[in-house]
Phi, psi and omega in degrees: 000129182285152181284149176259123181251128183225159178284127179249340177210148173232145183207155175216162170227098183306316175259120184308129173073009170265196183312138176262121183267118186232139179236141180231016180264155181300335180280349183284132183211158177224151174265133181264131174244169178301337180262013180117197181292142179304127177084353183281132181049043179284334182234159168214157179259129181236161177184178184296140176291151176289343178265127184300136174084003182266355179072204182280146174233159174277126180280141174221176178294345177297321180259333183228083187296337181291351173299335178299338183269356178281112180268154182217134182235123183280131177239089181298323182294332180258359179057057179182194183233143166259127184238141178208173179198159180305129179080003181240150175287153173287146175231156177253131178245118180280138179272354179261132178210158173270136181298132182217100184295341178289345179255012177289140179229151174240150177205159178256154177216176183054051177057041175084001183280340186230138174250132179238160183231146175198170180259125180295139177277189183298156179301325182299317179294317181294322178298325179299312181291324178297319179294314183295316182276350180058046178228110180295139180091004179290139175223157171250132181238152179248142181294139176257118183295342180277355181252116184295145166223090183288155173289168174305144181301334179293337185258354184287135180228145179296133178083000181259174181296307179063019181229155175208173177261250183255014172292159184287304190246323184212161182289337182222134176244152184222131176237162182241148179295327180299318177293320179298317181297321180298315180293316179297323176295322177294324176294312181293326176298332178265016178063034176247160181280147172296158178248150181287159184298329183293342178298333182279339174060034178273139179293323181234130172243130181239160175223151178120345179267154177284158183304126174073003176298329182297342180292345180260354184287135176246328178213137182225161167238140176230111189058236179267002182270133167248143182206149171274141170270115188255345182187172170245134188289138171273129188276144174251197184275355186300323176300346178272356178276120180288118183290348180269331186237339186081002179283148183252122176255195178227359188294319182293317177297326176295317178295318179299320180293336179279325188235349183233021179271134182187199181236127179276162185300335178275005178095350179289144176249154179154202174251137190226133169211158173075143182263144171263124182251141174245105186294142176274132185295136181291157180297319179242097183294349180283340180275118179294136180257120185243131173255145182229151171300133183102345177299148182270141172260132176239139177270116184267333179210142182233154174261163178282332181237154184284158176288338178220139168252118180274151178297323175252112192261012176049042173091349181273141178248097187261347185080194183267157176290000000 
């Protein structure tokens, strides 16, 4: 009898690298767009690089861990976000704006490998983030849907979206409970506390698959969504940022190095978890595509070899990539 894999959590972060909003109730749902979940990574915070002459960079918890403490509450009825942080007043950020090319800004992300563009919001909103992060010149920008941002050429697939907003690698990420349990077991074995699911910042969390089976997936359907699996994410230090305090530890990276260290199919080495998905465009784009907690995931195509070979293979003999 085949295993049933289902969605147990859905999540987004409207402002990149701030609070991750996650839902696990049957009533929780998201609308899927060609660039990912509606509202996900719609904004990012930019400011001057610490290195002279590098211009603006996109801020993340890697450089500004206190961004983890910036909470955000979606207000669909008001068409915007309420944003706050410890010691700061709440502000409202409207998601509706008139296009104004004089307010376009560029910044680099992913250690200078990618350049992104967006429209700066009002001075009041940017001043709020500059005050909280204590970085002069900080601005918040919103993604402009009329400005293309294609995925890496390695991830482009015929008939797929091939576009994203301010996410790093793909418009939708997916993690499995089996992988989460393995890392948490490694933490507890080392007398460390388990970490909550939102630390991984995956848009879709599923349960029901066996450990590492997802490494063989090439194409999946989730509810009404079809998507190609284009890669497995290389992990950074953000899962080590405590969302309650903003403090940065090393325990999660230690656990990952014990159980998730390996070689990816492209030859890169490191620690890897979570799948990068490239959504396949629907036949009728006018029909809104909605995902819900409880939707079933089906594997439509599998590879013969895994996308990653881990140093510790938990008993599986997969051979070489």
